[in-house]
N, C-alpha and C positions, 0 to 999 in steps of 0.2 A: 917804528916811532921815533920822531925827531929829538936831536938833543935838547931842544928847547921844551918839548913836552915832557921829555923824562926829568928835566931840571924842575919843571913846575910841580910834577908828581912828588918829587923829593921834597920839595918846600913845603907841600901841604901834608906829606906823612911825617915830616920832621914837626911842623906846627902841632899835629894831632898826638905826638908822643908824649904830652904833658897831659895827665889825667883830668884837670880842671877845665882844659881846653876840649879835651873829648866829650865830658860831661855837658858842655855848653853846646856843643853841635848835636849831642842827644836830645837836649831840650828843646832845639829848633826844628826837630825832625818834621813836625806835622804843623808847627805854627811860629808866626814871628813873636818876638818878645822884646820889651824893653830891657835896656842894660841893667836899669835896677831891679827888674823882676828875675833877671838871671843871677844877679849877686844875691838876692834875697832868697831864692830857692836853693841855691848852692852854698851859702853862708860864706860868700866872698866879699871882702870889703872892696868898695868903689874904686879905688885907684887901681886895685889887682885885677878886677874885671876890664877895666879900661885897658890894661896892659894886654891881656889876655885876647881881648876884641881886636887889639891893633895887630897883634901877631897873626890872628886868623884872617883879618882883611888882607894884610900883607902877602899872605899865603893864596889868596883868591877864593876863600871857603865862605866867606860872610861879606855881606852889605850892610852898610847903615843908612837908614832913612830918618830925617826929622819928620816927628808926628805932623800930619796936617790938622789936627785938632789941637792937642796941648803940645804946645811947640816946645816946652821943657823936656819933652820925651824924644829919645831915638830909638827906632825898632831895627832890630838886628835880623836878617833875612839869610837863610842859606842861599849860596849860589848854585845856578845849575851844575858847575863842575863839581862842587861838594856833593851835590845829591847823586852824579854819576860815580863819584868816588866811594861814598859811604852807604848809598842806598836809602830807602824810607823806614820810618819807624812803624810800628805794628799797632793798630787800634781794634776793638771790638767793633764789630759791624753793628752800626745802630738801626733803629726800627724806622728813622725818618730823619732827615736833615733839613736845616733852614739855613739859608745865606741872608745876611743882613748888612745894609750898607746905611748911610744917613739918609738918602731920599730914595732909595729903591728905584732909582730911573736909569741906572745903568749897569754897574757892577753886579749888583745881586740879581737883576732881571737876566743878565747874560750867563751868571752862573746857573740860575736855576733852568733856563732854557738847556744850556748845554749838558747839565746834570741828566736831564730826561733822556738825553741821546746815549747815555753810556752806562745807565745803571737803574735798576728796577727798584731801588729804594725811594720811598714816596719824598718829595722834596716840596718847600715852599719858600718864599722870599717876601721881606718886607724890609720897612725903613724906619729909623728913629724919629725922622721928620720927613714924612713922605712929600714928594713933590706932586704937582697937579698932572703930570702925564710922563711917560718914559721918553727919555732924550731921543729925538729924532736921529742923533748919530749913532746911538746904541742900537736903534732899530735897523738902521743901515749896515753896520758891522755884523749884526746878527744875520741879516739877510744874505751878505756876502760869504756867509761860512754856513749856510743852509737852517738857520734858526729864524721862526717867525715870531716876533715880538709885536706885531701890530696889534695884536687885541689886549694885549700887558697892560695892566693899571697898577701904579704904586699902591701899596697898602701898608698899614701902621703895623710895625713889628708886634706890636702887643696883641694885636688882633690875630696874627697866624701863628704865635708861638703857644704850644700847649704844655710845655715843660718836660716832655719826653723826648725830644729831638737832639740831634747833634748841632750845635749853632756854630756857624762859621761867620765870624765878622769881617767882610771883605774891605773895610777901610777903617782908618786909625778913630775918626769920630764916633762910629757906631760902637767899636770896641771899647772906648773910653765912656760911653753911655750907658752900656749894658752892664748889669749886676751878676750875671749868671756864669761867668768866666768862660765865655767862648772860646773856640780856638779864634786866632787872628791872624789874618793875610794883610799884610800892609800894601794893599795895591793903590798906587796914586789916583787920585779923582781925575779922570780924563776930561770931565766937563771944565775942569780949570784952565786946562790948555785950548779948548774948544778947536781942535783939529782931528781930522781923521786919523792921523798916525798915533795919537793919544789914546783914542778907543780902540784901535787895533792892537796896541801894546797892552791895554788892559785886558782885552780879550786873551791875548796870548799868554799873559800871566796866569790869568784865572784858569784858563783851560789845562794849561801845563799842570797847575796846582791840583785841579781836580782830578786829573788822569793819576797822578801820584797819590792822591788821598784815596781814591777807590781801590787802588793796588795795595795799599797798606791795611785794608780792612781784612780781618781774619775772616775766613770764609767767603770773601767776595773775589770772584774771578775778574782777572784785568783783561 
């Protein structure tokens, strides 16, 4: 291992030496959270949360993104380096899972389709404000990875949610619209960029998170 890699690990371990920062990382194990949510759950004032997040960010353990919905919010995400260092959290295996985004035209459709390739847990997807069709670039990126979205149709989330599933909001707007406290993955909307790289990036982000989520289920073989 190189000196640079050793120094990066040392910074990460030093940052995690504070109990509050370790608690923040634990809360981010399976979901992204707003800085205000972290402070509220841990009973830490805003200025101190900001300090802890800055230390974690400088150590390469978290990223912060401005919400694409409520621009007053900033969501905090674990980095891949953090996941490699700490590992995933543990969750009870759900009976069913639902992926929700705002339009059910790209992110949640890709998530649903990929989920079917790696887990036998039933899955659905929906949108809080469904589009008229699945985005052509989502169909194209799915095809490149062996997923067939040609027959997929956007559906209203309220029509597919039964109340007994694990809900994962794969976009900020859907998370802010839903009332049932879903898991939240702050995946940027690829349609805003309107290029193939953005859809490829969304696919990579979603499939990496799904792989880690299935590995976190108690009783689920990875």
